[in-house]
C-alpha positions as CSV (number, residue, x, y, z in Angstrom):
1,X,-52.8,161.3,81.5
2,X,-54.8,158.7,79.5
3,X,-57.9,159.7,81.5
4,X,-57.3,163.3,80.5
5,X,-56.9,162.3,76.8
6,X,-60.1,160.2,77.0
7,X,-62.0,163.2,78.5
8,X,-60.7,165.5,75.8
9,X,-61.7,163.1,73.1
10,X,-65.1,162.6,74.7
11,X,-65.7,166.3,75.0
12,X,-64.7,166.8,71.3
13,X,-67.2,164.1,70.4
14,X,-69.9,165.8,72.5
15,X,-69.2,169.2,70.8
16,X,-69.7,167.5,67.4
17,X,-72.9,165.8,68.6
18,X,-74.3,169.2,69.7
19,X,-73.5,170.7,66.4
20,X,-75.1,167.9,64.5
21,X,-78.2,167.5,66.7
22,X,-79.0,171.2,67.4
23,X,-82.0,172.9,66.0
24,X,-80.1,176.3,66.2
25,X,-79.1,177.9,62.9
26,X,-75.5,177.3,61.8
27,X,-73.1,179.4,63.8
28,X,-75.6,179.5,66.7
29,X,-75.2,178.2,70.3
30,X,-75.6,174.5,69.2
31,X,-78.0,173.8,72.1
32,X,-79.4,170.4,72.8
33,X,-81.7,169.2,75.6
34,X,-79.9,168.0,78.7
35,X,-81.6,164.6,78.5
36,X,-80.0,164.1,75.0
37,X,-76.6,165.3,76.2
38,X,-76.7,163.2,79.3
39,X,-77.7,160.0,77.4
40,X,-74.9,160.5,74.8
41,X,-72.2,161.5,77.3
42,X,-73.0,158.5,79.6
43,X,-73.1,156.1,76.7
44,X,-69.8,157.3,75.2
45,X,-68.0,157.5,78.6
46,X,-69.1,154.0,79.5
47,X,-67.8,152.6,76.2
48,X,-64.5,154.4,76.7
49,X,-64.0,152.9,80.1
50,X,-61.3,155.5,81.2
51,X,-63.8,157.7,83.1
52,X,-65.2,156.5,86.4
53,X,-68.9,156.4,87.1
54,X,-68.4,159.0,89.9
55,X,-66.6,161.4,87.4
56,X,-69.5,160.9,84.9
57,X,-72.1,161.7,87.5
58,X,-70.2,164.7,88.9
59,X,-69.8,166.1,85.4
60,X,-73.4,165.6,84.4
61,X,-74.5,167.2,87.7
62,X,-72.5,170.3,86.9
63,X,-73.8,170.4,83.3
64,X,-77.4,170.0,84.6
65,X,-77.1,173.0,86.8
66,X,-75.9,175.1,83.9
67,X,-78.6,173.7,81.6
68,X,-81.3,174.5,84.2
69,X,-80.4,178.2,83.8
70,X,-81.0,177.9,80.0
71,X,-84.4,176.2,79.9
72,X,-82.9,172.7,80.2
73,X,-80.6,173.2,77.2
74,X,-76.9,172.4,77.1
75,X,-74.7,174.8,75.3
76,X,-71.2,173.9,74.1
77,X,-69.7,176.6,76.3
78,X,-71.0,174.7,79.3
79,X,-68.3,172.2,78.9
């Protein structure tokens, strides 16, 4: 269960990062480039230490597929 809590906390942090870093107007989709999302997610997940490298890679692969359908942008609803 601690891994689940770590993931929920990480996703909450990523949502906040998207809202802070987006160039969308307030209330918009809060899109950020996949490269930015991937860097932040990987960094925060590695600091946390509860999420395995394989889980990180699998999650980012899934997010990249969704981002590729939106011109390389990650939307909060993707995760």
